MARLUM-162880 format. One line per 8 residues: number of its first residue (from 1); their letters; for each residue x, z, y of C-alpha. Coordinates in steps of 0.001 Angstrom, whole numbers, padded with zeros to 6 digits. Layout:
BEGIN
NUM) a) X,Z,Y ~ ...
! end
This chain:
BEGIN
1) mlptttqd) 058467,-124594,004579 ~ 059811,-121799,003912 ~ 059036,-119225,001351 ~ 057527,-116240,003046 ~ 059420,-112980,001406 ~ 058128,-109690,000844 ~ 059848,-108275,003813 ~ 057904,-111089,006078
9) tmdtdfmk) 054498,-110048,004489 ~ 055154,-106080,005192 ~ 056362,-106929,008532 ~ 053003,-109108,009121 ~ 050642,-106248,007402 ~ 052625,-103638,009729 ~ 051704,-105980,013102 ~ 048251,-105966,012306
17) mvdkwfrs) 048409,-102191,011366 ~ 049497,-101498,015024 ~ 047449,-104149,016081 ~ 044357,-102554,014855 ~ 045848,-099259,015616 ~ 045529,-100059,019513 ~ 042629,-101575,019916 ~ 040374,-098819,018232
25) frnsnvyv) 042699,-096430,020684 ~ 041714,-098753,023606 ~ 038301,-098257,022748 ~ 038374,-094194,022733 ~ 037719,-091982,025326 ~ 040889,-090514,024759 ~ 042667,-093683,026158 ~ 040023,-093813,029210
33) qirmiaal) 040855,-089845,029721 ~ 044502,-090545,030192 ~ 044023,-093502,032128 ~ 042622,-090833,034540 ~ 045301,-089104,034178 ~ 047728,-091917,034430 ~ 046163,-092820,038117 ~ 045547,-089377,039491
41) afglvvlf) 049269,-088470,038803 ~ 050283,-092023,040445 ~ 048025,-091089,043003 ~ 050408,-087395,043539 ~ 053490,-090097,043896 ~ 051957,-092027,046965 ~ 050578,-089009,048404 ~ 054099,-087708,048031
49) fllssgge) 055351,-090941,049919 ~ 053174,-090225,052590 ~ 053555,-086709,053456 ~ 057191,-086189,052516 ~ 058933,-087902,054989 ~ 060764,-086104,057286 ~ 059835,-083062,058199 ~ 062026,-080179,058936
57) krdrqdeg) 062678,-077266,056504 ~ 060717,-073773,057488 ~ 063162,-071040,058616 ~ 064003,-068798,056590 ~ 065376,-064924,057819 ~ 064425,-062811,054896 ~ 067168,-060344,054154 ~ 068434,-059191,050443
65) lmeateel) 068358,-062369,048393 ~ 069026,-062604,044814 ~ 072922,-063113,043888 ~ 072420,-065764,041785 ~ 069915,-067292,044311 ~ 072995,-067707,046846 ~ 075237,-069001,043633 ~ 072365,-072137,042450
73) qsrtpapg) 072491,-072735,046882 ~ 076231,-073098,047130 ~ 076033,-075991,044779 ~ 073174,-077377,046060 ~ 074391,-081258,046910 ~ 073718,-082514,050243 ~ 070780,-084244,051418 ~ 070960,-088259,050314
81) tvvafplm) 073942,-087169,047743 ~ 073136,-088374,044421 ~ 074919,-086873,041198 ~ 075170,-088971,038461 ~ 073761,-087111,035055 ~ 076280,-086485,032575 ~ 076395,-089378,029539 ~ 074907,-086153,027256
89) lyavalva) 071544,-086991,028254 ~ 071260,-090680,027901 ~ 072651,-089671,024111 ~ 069952,-087414,024076 ~ 067290,-090180,024868 ~ 068634,-092622,022807 ~ 068444,-090324,019567 ~ 065222,-089548,020579
97) igglvfaa) 064230,-093381,020897 ~ 065562,-093547,017839 ~ 063298,-090831,016674 ~ 060254,-092923,017699 ~ 061782,-096011,015421 ~ 062551,-093430,012746 ~ 058450,-092345,012845 ~ 057445,-095939,012953
105) wlaqwvla) 059309,-097419,009702 ~ 058045,-094152,008144 ~ 054530,-094635,009430 ~ 055044,-098628,008271 ~ 056446,-097162,004649 ~ 053419,-094959,003989 ~ 050436,-097137,004956 ~ 052361,-100432,002672
113) kdegdekm) 051097,-097701,000028 ~ 048358,-098738,-001916 ~ 044662,-097384,-000885 ~ 043444,-096612,-004739 ~ 039829,-097609,-005911 ~ 036706,-098110,-003275 ~ 035612,-094857,-004193 ~ 038751,-093475,-002716
121) ktisdair) 038293,-096254,000314 ~ 034903,-095199,001187 ~ 035465,-091179,001337 ~ 038583,-091869,003397 ~ 036706,-094353,005529 ~ 034219,-091661,006418 ~ 036798,-089103,007378 ~ 038575,-091255,009734
129) egaagfls) 035704,-092183,011403 ~ 034703,-088472,011872 ~ 038018,-087086,013211 ~ 038297,-089996,015775 ~ 034787,-089193,016890 ~ 035651,-085645,017416 ~ 039255,-085843,018675 ~ 037761,-088227,021283
137) tqyttifk) 034986,-086057,022423 ~ 036981,-083153,022247 ~ 039653,-084800,024608 ~ 037490,-086077,026902 ~ 036637,-082174,027512 ~ 039937,-081173,027707 ~ 040907,-083569,030192 ~ 038011,-083042,032303
145) laacvlvg) 039594,-079548,032971 ~ 042870,-080143,033475 ~ 042057,-082159,035983 ~ 040643,-079534,037574 ~ 043874,-077501,036516 ~ 046041,-079975,038450 ~ 044552,-079836,041786 ~ 044530,-075827,041847
153) iflmylfr) 047918,-076376,040780 ~ 049406,-078590,043882 ~ 047060,-076457,046237 ~ 049033,-073433,045264 ~ 052240,-075037,045425 ~ 051429,-076872,048209 ~ 050611,-073554,050580 ~ 053384,-071801,049092
161) eppknlpq) 056762,-070739,050853 ~ 059543,-073694,049414 ~ 061766,-071901,047253 ~ 064599,-070159,047994 ~ 066859,-071403,045325 ~ 065182,-074855,046350 ~ 066348,-074938,050301 ~ 066087,-078440,049928
169) vsstrmal) 062851,-078767,048544 ~ 059722,-079028,050720 ~ 056184,-076826,050194 ~ 055247,-080602,049611 ~ 057581,-081997,047425 ~ 057627,-078966,045106 ~ 053705,-079355,044203 ~ 054279,-082786,043674
177) cvafsfat) 056531,-082313,041247 ~ 054943,-079562,039195 ~ 051440,-081198,039898 ~ 053359,-084353,037985 ~ 055271,-082524,035476 ~ 051631,-080878,034350 ~ 050093,-084239,033986 ~ 052546,-085215,031821
185) gcslsgva) 052394,-082782,029875 ~ 049115,-082859,029092 ~ 049111,-086575,028196 ~ 052152,-086433,025813 ~ 050706,-083564,024070 ~ 046986,-085511,023842 ~ 048970,-088115,023003 ~ 051083,-086685,019932
193) gyvgmwva) 047871,-084983,018729 ~ 046027,-088051,018216 ~ 048429,-090228,017144 ~ 049793,-087797,014349 ~ 045828,-087020,013401 ~ 045848,-091186,013407 ~ 048369,-091450,010645 ~ 047441,-088327,008624
201) vrsnvrva) 043642,-089291,008077 ~ 045275,-092802,006415 ~ 047495,-090862,004797 ~ 045087,-088713,002588 ~ 043782,-091599,000566 ~ 047396,-092978,-000058 ~ 048649,-089348,-001610 ~ 044983,-089665,-003784
209) saatrsys) 046045,-092841,-004719 ~ 049602,-091901,-005333 ~ 048443,-088851,-007660 ~ 047127,-091092,-010010 ~ 050427,-092484,-011027 ~ 053215,-089944,-010440 ~ 053604,-086382,-008981 ~ 056446,-087301,-007699
217) eavtvglr) 055132,-090570,-005948 ~ 052331,-087997,-004389 ~ 055041,-085338,-003112 ~ 056944,-088254,-001060 ~ 054515,-089724,000519 ~ 052991,-086473,001425 ~ 055885,-085410,002699 ~ 056878,-088157,004603
225) aggfsgvl) 053198,-088816,006474 ~ 054574,-085409,007449 ~ 057478,-086418,008648 ~ 055994,-089113,010886 ~ 054593,-085963,013013 ~ 057609,-084007,013294 ~ 059509,-087053,014234 ~ 057307,-088290,017033
233) vvsmvllg) 056404,-084882,018505 ~ 059768,-084095,018782 ~ 061147,-087043,020395 ~ 058479,-087136,022531 ~ 058730,-083906,023921 ~ 062695,-085065,024730 ~ 061737,-088060,026620 ~ 059061,-086291,028409
241) iiglllvv) 061619,-084162,030267 ~ 064375,-086569,030404 ~ 062303,-089011,031625 ~ 060880,-086545,034296 ~ 064292,-085529,035305 ~ 065341,-089213,036075 ~ 061626,-089742,037843 ~ 061972,-086524,039692
249) rlfvsaal) 065751,-087116,041424 ~ 064294,-090124,042770 ~ 062414,-088133,045212 ~ 064186,-084592,045463 ~ 067970,-084737,045899 ~ 068573,-081546,043745 ~ 071497,-080832,041259 ~ 071007,-081015,037476
257) hqlpfllv) 070553,-076918,037119 ~ 067863,-076901,039790 ~ 065619,-079729,038651 ~ 064175,-077296,035699 ~ 062550,-075308,038009 ~ 060554,-078470,039322 ~ 059457,-078839,035522 ~ 057846,-075955,034534
265) gysfgasf) 053853,-077785,034678 ~ 055506,-080185,032040 ~ 055521,-076855,029656 ~ 051902,-075297,031351 ~ 050157,-078760,030683 ~ 051591,-078523,027023 ~ 050182,-075108,026333 ~ 046852,-075897,027933
273) valfaqlg) 046395,-079144,026122 ~ 047237,-077294,023255 ~ 045001,-073944,023646 ~ 041576,-076054,023680 ~ 043335,-078616,020654 ~ 043931,-075647,018558 ~ 040513,-074217,019222 ~ 038238,-076590,018751
281) ggiytkaa) 040201,-078253,015468 ~ 040395,-074304,014257 ~ 036298,-074078,014960 ~ 035753,-077358,013185 ~ 037470,-076822,010463 ~ 037102,-073564,009017 ~ 033142,-073537,010119 ~ 032893,-076839,007846
289) dvgadmvg) 034750,-074922,005448 ~ 032913,-071460,004845 ~ 029545,-073460,005461 ~ 030960,-075307,002419 ~ 032305,-072533,000782 ~ 029344,-070433,001038 ~ 026485,-072607,000013 ~ 028648,-074850,-002346
297) kvesdipe) 030989,-072133,-004478 ~ 029120,-069310,-004069 ~ 025313,-070218,-004101 ~ 024894,-073403,-006181 ~ 027896,-072411,-008247 ~ 029762,-076518,-007673 ~ 033577,-077266,-007559 ~ 035384,-077546,-004436
305) ddprnpav) 035048,-080964,-002742 ~ 032113,-081713,-005065 ~ 030687,-084842,-003629 ~ 026438,-083340,-003996 ~ 028066,-080574,-001235 ~ 026366,-082218,002196 ~ 029586,-080174,003907 ~ 032247,-081485,002221
313) iadlvgdn) 033075,-084711,004504 ~ 032874,-082271,007601 ~ 035115,-080359,005566 ~ 037552,-082796,005039 ~ 037951,-084168,008501 ~ 038150,-080709,009538 ~ 041560,-080315,007788 ~ 042951,-083017,010286
321) vgdcagrg) 041369,-081895,013666 ~ 042670,-078484,013331 ~ 046163,-078896,011143 ~ 047362,-082279,011781 ~ 046305,-082859,015799 ~ 046255,-078849,016461 ~ 049063,-078002,015214 ~ 051054,-081115,016859
329) adlfesia) 049890,-080169,019882 ~ 050980,-076248,019401 ~ 054338,-077047,018446 ~ 055041,-079763,021159 ~ 053926,-077032,023365 ~ 056451,-074611,021779 ~ 059194,-076629,021746 ~ 058799,-077588,025606
337) geilaami) 058375,-074637,026693 ~ 061844,-073295,024915 ~ 063843,-076109,026105 ~ 062743,-075713,029920 ~ 063338,-072112,029580 ~ 066647,-072478,028234 ~ 067748,-074857,030461 ~ 066372,-072641,033706
345) lggtlsqk) 068678,-069813,031938 ~ 071715,-072427,031176 ~ 071274,-073446,034760 ~ 071383,-069610,035747 ~ 074610,-068984,033456 ~ 076566,-072098,034590 ~ 077223,-071442,038221 ~ 079907,-068880,036927
353) lpadaagg) 081266,-072219,036012 ~ 083556,-074806,037680 ~ 081355,-077847,038249 ~ 082279,-080185,035827 ~ 081380,-077364,032776 ~ 077782,-076804,034326 ~ 076224,-079939,032478 ~ 076702,-078994,029193
361) yvlfplai) 074545,-075590,029248 ~ 071920,-077547,031166 ~ 071815,-080194,028243 ~ 072791,-077855,025565 ~ 068569,-077450,024584 ~ 067844,-081260,024895 ~ 070984,-082027,022616 ~ 069965,-079628,020272
369) haldiivs) 066122,-081073,019714 ~ 068726,-084169,019134 ~ 070248,-082726,016467 ~ 066929,-081784,014987 ~ 065517,-085363,014775 ~ 068748,-086397,012711 ~ 069470,-083536,010339 ~ 065902,-083239,009367
377) gigimmte) 065423,-086795,008922 ~ 068209,-086596,006336 ~ 066360,-083972,005277 ~ 063197,-085483,004316 ~ 064601,-089295,003333 ~ 066323,-086834,000793 ~ 063938,-084737,-000864 ~ 062389,-086570,-004382
385) apngknvd) 060470,-084398,-006731 ~ 061894,-084832,-010640 ~ 059476,-086521,-013048 ~ 058071,-083910,-015585 ~ 055581,-081087,-016120 ~ 056427,-077544,-014129 ~ 057820,-078656,-011086 ~ 057496,-076104,-008325
393) pmevlksg) 056259,-078340,-005481 ~ 057832,-075804,-003099 ~ 061161,-075440,-004254 ~ 060687,-079567,-004079 ~ 060222,-079271,-000423 ~ 062297,-076243,000003 ~ 065509,-078163,-001421 ~ 065287,-080797,001205
401) ykvsvgla) 065188,-078091,003953 ~ 068488,-076366,002533 ~ 069802,-079905,003300 ~ 068669,-079939,006377 ~ 069594,-076036,007320 ~ 073152,-076818,006209 ~ 073760,-079520,008516 ~ 071855,-077969,011128
409) gigivlic) 074276,-075225,011074 ~ 077481,-077821,011049 ~ 075865,-079613,013732 ~ 075305,-075965,015907 ~ 079018,-075188,015882 ~ 079708,-079153,017093 ~ 077384,-078684,019724 ~ 078576,-075713,021511
417) rlllytaa) 081935,-076924,021079 ~ 081083,-079832,022380 ~ 078609,-079025,025471 ~ 079870,-075416,025895 ~ 083506,-075050,025691 ~ 085366,-074123,029110 ~ 088376,-073486,029866 ~ 087782,-070514,032150
425) kpyawmyf) 085812,-069239,029031 ~ 087450,-070917,026049 ~ 085888,-068698,023485 ~ 082198,-068726,024612 ~ 081426,-071143,022823 ~ 082067,-069532,019528 ~ 079819,-066427,020511 ~ 077369,-068830,021467
433) svcgligl) 077968,-070558,017972 ~ 077221,-067450,015964 ~ 073899,-066982,018465 ~ 072649,-070428,016871 ~ 073355,-069579,013568 ~ 071557,-066587,014079 ~ 068688,-068252,015251 ~ 068800,-070842,012049
441) gtaflfil) 069262,-067460,009313 ~ 066219,-066058,011215 ~ 063865,-069209,010345 ~ 065234,-069552,006812 ~ 064255,-065752,006220 ~ 061025,-066025,007810 ~ 060428,-069267,005350 ~ 061350,-066955,002730
449) vtqyytdf) 059467,-063875,004144 ~ 056423,-066138,004685 ~ 056915,-067271,000738 ~ 056761,-064040,-000774 ~ 053590,-063029,000913 ~ 051524,-065882,000572 ~ 052537,-067725,-002998 ~ 051050,-067271,-005740
457) nyppvrmi) 054550,-066851,-007792 ~ 054340,-063565,-006246 ~ 053033,-060281,-006554 ~ 051218,-059810,-003588 ~ 049159,-062743,-004107 ~ 048771,-060941,-007848 ~ 047247,-058203,-006538 ~ 044722,-059927,-004941
465) aqasvtgh) 043773,-061858,-007589 ~ 043779,-058559,-009596 ~ 041985,-056600,-007076 ~ 039025,-059633,-007661 ~ 038374,-058456,-010942 ~ 036863,-055213,-009691 ~ 034607,-057186,-006996 ~ 034338,-058690,-003854
473) gtnviagm) 035221,-055429,-001609 ~ 038377,-054225,-003333 ~ 039448,-058613,-003006 ~ 038806,-058062,000932 ~ 040561,-054515,000877 ~ 043738,-055648,-000954 ~ 043893,-058972,001019 ~ 043941,-056746,004453
481) avgmraca) 046472,-054809,003244 ~ 048799,-057347,002379 ~ 048485,-059045,006146 ~ 049186,-055195,007404 ~ 052352,-054893,005194 ~ 053593,-058321,006228 ~ 054007,-057258,009783 ~ 057131,-055449,008881
489) apafiisv) 059960,-057826,007660 ~ 058500,-060369,010507 ~ 059199,-057677,012896 ~ 062344,-056491,012152 ~ 064029,-059878,011538 ~ 062713,-060623,015001 ~ 064295,-057440,016719 ~ 067684,-057980,014536
497) alltsykt) 067974,-061668,016241 ~ 066619,-060794,019293 ~ 069106,-057886,020117 ~ 072164,-059231,018070 ~ 072128,-063090,020006 ~ 071454,-060927,023352 ~ 074952,-058589,022719 ~ 076906,-061570,021273
505) gmaafdgl) 075701,-063743,024711 ~ 076971,-060865,026790 ~ 079832,-060758,024994 ~ 080631,-064141,025734 ~ 080735,-063350,029628 ~ 082165,-060348,029071 ~ 079157,-058499,029364 ~ 077175,-060465,031829
513) paaglfgt) 073263,-060058,031471 ~ 072405,-063507,032523 ~ 074899,-064710,029510 ~ 072678,-062154,027154 ~ 069658,-064248,028123 ~ 071386,-067373,027659 ~ 072592,-065954,023929 ~ 068964,-065722,023063
521) avatmgml) 067949,-068775,024096 ~ 070730,-070293,021982 ~ 069294,-068696,018806 ~ 066102,-069904,019924 ~ 067101,-073097,019769 ~ 068810,-072568,016441 ~ 065870,-071054,014973 ~ 064083,-074566,016170
529) stvvfvla) 066795,-076921,014721 ~ 064340,-077902,011834 ~ 061352,-078028,013203 ~ 060869,-081669,012731 ~ 061250,-080551,008581 ~ 058864,-077435,009195 ~ 056181,-079509,010913 ~ 056678,-082299,008069
537) mdvfgpit) 055793,-079278,005584 ~ 052636,-078502,007611 ~ 051141,-081361,007539 ~ 051583,-082044,004331 ~ 049476,-079183,003634 ~ 046008,-080757,005221 ~ 046778,-084466,003890 ~ 047548,-082879,000129
545) dnaggive) 044187,-081392,000683 ~ 042200,-083954,001685 ~ 043661,-086197,-001289 ~ 042532,-083319,-003464 ~ 039405,-084196,-001818 ~ 039217,-087517,-002489 ~ 040234,-087201,-005780 ~ 037378,-084794,-006297
553) mseqpehv) 034814,-086951,-004542 ~ 035957,-090011,-005941 ~ 035709,-088550,-009911 ~ 039392,-089173,-010804 ~ 040188,-088414,-014475 ~ 041185,-084566,-014492 ~ 045085,-084607,-015140 ~ 045084,-085962,-011482
561) rditdsld) 043203,-083155,-010069 ~ 045974,-080810,-011731 ~ 048613,-082713,-009521 ~ 046512,-082546,-006501 ~ 045403,-078979,-006843 ~ 049551,-077943,-007139 ~ 049963,-079937,-004300 ~ 047347,-078184,-002366
569) avgnttka) 048349,-074866,-003445 ~ 051860,-075531,-001535 ~ 049993,-076565,001096 ~ 048356,-073359,001738 ~ 052274,-071828,001698 ~ 053502,-074176,003559 ~ 050812,-073646,006296 ~ 051688,-070486,006059
577) itkgfsvg) 055085,-071081,006626 ~ 054871,-073343,009607 ~ 052386,-070475,011516 ~ 054918,-067259,010632 ~ 057693,-069794,011948 ~ 055450,-070523,014959 ~ 055126,-066778,015961 ~ 058715,-065986,015165
585) saslacfl) 060144,-068904,017591 ~ 057050,-067671,020049 ~ 058365,-064252,020246 ~ 061893,-065340,021856 ~ 060385,-067765,023678 ~ 058059,-065254,025714 ~ 061045,-063288,025752 ~ 062541,-066119,027871
593) lfsaflde) 059854,-066812,029944 ~ 059244,-063338,030443 ~ 062896,-062746,032104 ~ 062437,-066207,034286 ~ 058974,-065004,035029 ~ 060738,-061749,036681 ~ 063354,-063572,038460 ~ 060650,-066239,040171
601) vaelagtr) 058902,-062919,041315 ~ 062462,-061819,042883 ~ 062850,-064743,044408 ~ 059715,-065343,045968 ~ 059491,-061636,047193 ~ 063795,-061421,047923 ~ 064604,-058144,046059 ~ 064761,-057821,042682
609) vgaidiav) 061610,-056198,040689 ~ 063704,-053088,039069 ~ 062040,-051416,035603 ~ 058713,-052265,034354 ~ 057373,-048328,034614 ~ 054262,-047841,032860 ~ 053735,-044570,034385 ~ 052390,-045891,036892
617) pevflggl) 049013,-046544,036468 ~ 048424,-049537,037407 ~ 051351,-051132,035116 ~ 050118,-049218,032319 ~ 046456,-050198,032857 ~ 048075,-054157,033049 ~ 049659,-053401,029886 ~ 046194,-052050,028425
625) agatlvfy) 044318,-055120,029671 ~ 047184,-057868,027656 ~ 046358,-055833,024642 ~ 042766,-056001,025050 ~ 042938,-059943,025544 ~ 044521,-060187,021987 ~ 041685,-058187,020237 ~ 039171,-059897,022271
633) fsgqcmta) 040021,-063256,022134 ~ 040574,-063312,018592 ~ 036897,-062113,018468 ~ 035855,-064405,020226 ~ 037570,-066649,017883 ~ 035588,-065715,015022 ~ 032509,-065255,016637 ~ 032571,-069019,017344
641) vgsaaqev) 033090,-069757,013573 ~ 030951,-067571,012389 ~ 028011,-069204,014280 ~ 029076,-072543,013642 ~ 029438,-071956,010052 ~ 025710,-070389,010242 ~ 024086,-073416,011458 ~ 026563,-075652,008575
649) vnnvrqqf) 024530,-073182,006007 ~ 021279,-073594,006921 ~ 021617,-077451,007171 ~ 022878,-077622,003482 ~ 020191,-075116,001827 ~ 017879,-077300,003619 ~ 019191,-080412,002303 ~ 018961,-078756,-001165
657) rdrpgimn) 015659,-077749,-000516 ~ 014460,-081068,000893 ~ 016758,-083299,-001792 ~ 016597,-081694,-004811 ~ 017883,-084640,-006898 ~ 021010,-083888,-005147 ~ 022362,-081404,-007850 ~ 021857,-084453,-010357
665) gtqkpdyn) 023215,-087319,-008733 ~ 019547,-089048,-008012 ~ 019724,-088327,-004202 ~ 022749,-088347,-002131 ~ 023497,-085977,000479 ~ 023688,-086156,004214 ~ 027231,-086174,005422 ~ 026751,-087188,009244
673) scvsivtq) 024254,-084221,009466 ~ 026792,-081997,008734 ~ 029554,-083463,010808 ~ 027400,-083567,013862 ~ 026696,-080295,013607 ~ 029939,-078858,013754 ~ 031304,-081450,016097 ~ 028795,-080159,018740
681) aalremva) 029054,-076735,017865 ~ 033134,-076775,017955 ~ 032982,-078130,021293 ~ 030501,-076015,022623 ~ 032507,-072875,021466 ~ 035633,-073593,022757 ~ 035460,-073382,025805 ~ 034579,-069445,026755
689) pglvativ) 037904,-068127,024798 ~ 039797,-070766,026661 ~ 038539,-069911,030033 ~ 038721,-066131,029203 ~ 042464,-066749,028108 ~ 043276,-068840,031230 ~ 041445,-066608,033745 ~ 041876,-063201,032648
697) plsvgvff) 045937,-062691,033414 ~ 045644,-064264,036970 ~ 042464,-061803,037532 ~ 044323,-058573,036555 ~ 047594,-059464,038456 ~ 045134,-060759,041948 ~ 043120,-057437,041517 ~ 046257,-055366,041811
705) rftssgnd) 048352,-057280,044196 ~ 044849,-056728,046727 ~ 043829,-053245,045612 ~ 047165,-051359,045375 ~ 049687,-053057,047152 ~ 049886,-050899,050184 ~ 053333,-048898,048749 ~ 054556,-051408,046838
713) rligakai) 053970,-055399,047441 ~ 055212,-055867,043902 ~ 053047,-053940,042265 ~ 050827,-056857,041315 ~ 053800,-058860,039646 ~ 054644,-055229,037710 ~ 050914,-055129,036387 ~ 051316,-058678,035125
721) asflmfat) 054853,-058006,033804 ~ 053573,-055056,031540 ~ 050493,-057307,030909 ~ 052844,-059914,029588 ~ 055127,-057121,027220 ~ 051601,-056021,025358 ~ 050305,-058903,025007 ~ 053353,-060383,023464
729) asgvlfai) 053843,-057696,020670 ~ 050180,-057080,019935 ~ 049783,-060909,019487 ~ 052917,-061185,017884 ~ 052094,-058816,014955 ~ 048168,-059543,014868 ~ 048951,-063138,014574 ~ 050889,-062432,011682
737) flntagga) 048483,-060200,010249 ~ 045563,-062867,010090 ~ 048200,-065720,009430 ~ 049215,-064009,005870 ~ 046044,-062092,004886 ~ 044281,-065813,005454 ~ 046778,-067649,003590 ~ 047369,-065149,000293
745) wdnakkyi) 043215,-065117,-000219 ~ 043542,-068346,-000073 ~ 045958,-069428,-002685 ~ 044585,-065693,-004749 ~ 041418,-067869,-005054 ~ 044034,-071140,-006535 ~ 045663,-069175,-008478 ~ 042510,-067559,-010460
753) eqgthggk) 041464,-071342,-010454 ~ 044168,-071896,-012666 ~ 042704,-069951,-015981 ~ 043802,-066376,-014627 ~ 041384,-063672,-014531 ~ 038438,-065635,-016219 ~ 039213,-069057,-014121 ~ 036830,-070716,-012418
761) gsaahkaa) 033295,-069164,-012000 ~ 033995,-065809,-013016 ~ 033448,-062888,-011607 ~ 036411,-062563,-010108 ~ 036555,-066405,-008850 ~ 033492,-065384,-006716 ~ 034973,-062228,-005428 ~ 038279,-064145,-004760
769) vtgdtvgd) 035672,-067437,-002982 ~ 034460,-063769,-000728 ~ 037858,-063385,000257 ~ 038836,-066791,001142 ~ 035523,-067117,003683 ~ 036590,-063969,005153 ~ 040286,-065241,005699 ~ 039584,-069026,006596
777) pckdtagp) 038993,-067979,010236 ~ 041635,-065820,010459 ~ 044373,-068044,009428 ~ 043202,-071356,010590 ~ 041607,-070468,014117 ~ 041926,-067133,015440 ~ 045800,-066545,014552 ~ 046953,-070365,015302
785) slhvlikl) 045398,-069564,018572 ~ 046988,-066357,019366 ~ 050628,-068567,019096 ~ 049656,-070454,021827 ~ 047636,-068197,023885 ~ 050713,-065585,023883 ~ 053020,-068786,024886 ~ 050240,-069661,027449
793) lstitlvc) 049936,-066454,028819 ~ 053967,-066010,029745 ~ 053594,-070120,031458 ~ 050603,-069580,033644 ~ 052008,-066326,035113 ~ 055490,-067644,035818 ~ 053530,-071096,037691 ~ 050892,-068869,039293
801) spmfvan) 053497,-066391,040037 ~ 053284,-066758,044097 ~ 049576,-065080,043462 ~ 050725,-062165,042712 ~ 053402,-060991,045372 ~ 051799,-059363,048153 ~ 053031,-060968,051310
! end
């Protein structure tokens, strides 16, 4: 018998781990709901064959169709004609599959690490159990709501007139394609969030164990665990879109540039799941965090993550369901929406070019994200922390990010030359390369600006810490001031990036507006060309936060806690960076989706929309409703956290009264009661804000369509266009304020805990805890949910645009 090698043992352990995960996943409610969605999607496919065979196209005699629509029709393949996809599509698919393999390797590498002593394992198991239980129940609720929306989308498209830019597609086929893509987006978004959380709750204890050995190993384990989520999310987005392109082509005879119109449901499905995932996770994590801090730190004067605090396990569970699963779903829908919007714009522009050059403009967004997997993977593997003291973890992460940025810059230029070059416009690819580099620079600037306002090595956070010396009120005032001032730089950066990329794109095609829009799409893709690394840094935050909690609860030596504290402080900054990154990309994406909405309305009405005049009362009121929704929705999120936190506070106080031995260690707290309270509260409170976000925009458009369309049949669509503009502008700025103020308050507390202004337990520290408590629902519930809200508004109005145009 041959001796067993170390590699054989690792492979066996990995297969056992995969088998264990599959068994637990198969027995979860999430698996049941995914099976239901898959069965429903299969039923739609069967229905497709039954309803779409034969049938004549409806006659169209409408006049005044858009010139772009005529161009799209001019290259529609004849029925029965199948045009092969470009080879680049299959190359991207191979890279995405390679990304899944790389993600599996990262998971194997992390999970092969030691889990530490029995105390660490016991705490980690409790976190895993709480997170899995909450997500299973949460996704059951989400998928039930998604099934209702799925039926509504199918019926709406079934009874609408077939689109003019797809004359060969019947209403039945259109309805089935959009509904199937919606179901696919929902399912993949849910799977990405669940699997990312599954690895995160098994990585935290390994980071804690690594911290007992060395600082360098803890950084590496944390980043590679986060890298798993980043690579997984982007790979699944790409494979989902490519799979839909291949499947839809089997049922619909359409050219490549027409297919993205049939997949708009994909981004809407991802946005729908992401909104509720972010809402529920954010309410859970901050209700537990606020409840634990108010009673533990402020009233009982015990340290953060102290095992005597009954809410500490719920707090640690919340880090995973909110920051890991929620953020994974958030970026999944961001990437999906931006890719499809860019593909639609690229398809429109490609009709100005020879047929052999058209495919590159459609596939460009997919190629950029394939590049992202490669360059970010290299950056993650090259990130290593040097041994020794006084090493800034943020600088370590930035060193790897700079590698990814440099490689991405080179890759963007090469891909532009490969896919966007055409003999008819030989220099256009150079202009678009500049647009891509503008987007890449925008991402890097966002990271620098966010770090400046949220890292305690810079003046803004130290100003908040100084204000804490004089009391709770001055701490809150200083934090709000920092958040408000922090809006200026990102708004300026977004404005410059949007305008320069638009003008540069127009210059590529001699002033053609469609080229300008594609230039902004390329800039957006450039900004997202390192999103894998950015998501890795984001997930690094909750993993190291959990590791710090495990170290504290398992009573590890002080030097181990010092390591996890430094990583936790950087984790707050990386989470703030990702939120700023999400806001920046969302603002550019909403501009693209807004343009797509106007084109869709024009196609439905047979005439261009023209200027959106806010001097028209209905248009102004639509805009006012959009801005109002942002603040009302945020208020609902904050109220949800406050209500759930009150339940946690009451439970913790009661436990301290009923079990006085908790404080001296003679009695144990009941962790499960707090976990149960927060779970039920989060699931209850997440529904109302989600329904408001979904129903209000549709109600505004439909109301004005039926009450004011006598003189202008497009008044409903124009009111919604104003709604989107106001909601996007106010939502972007308010999200930046909430994210930055919350992160700055949190790190001001961390700065004081390092010994400044009296250190832990001082009056300044108690004031900083108050500021952190105020900032918690800002930065982890309302702020991140606004990212999803502004993109959901764009996707839902795009998908439901037939509701806003009068006959």
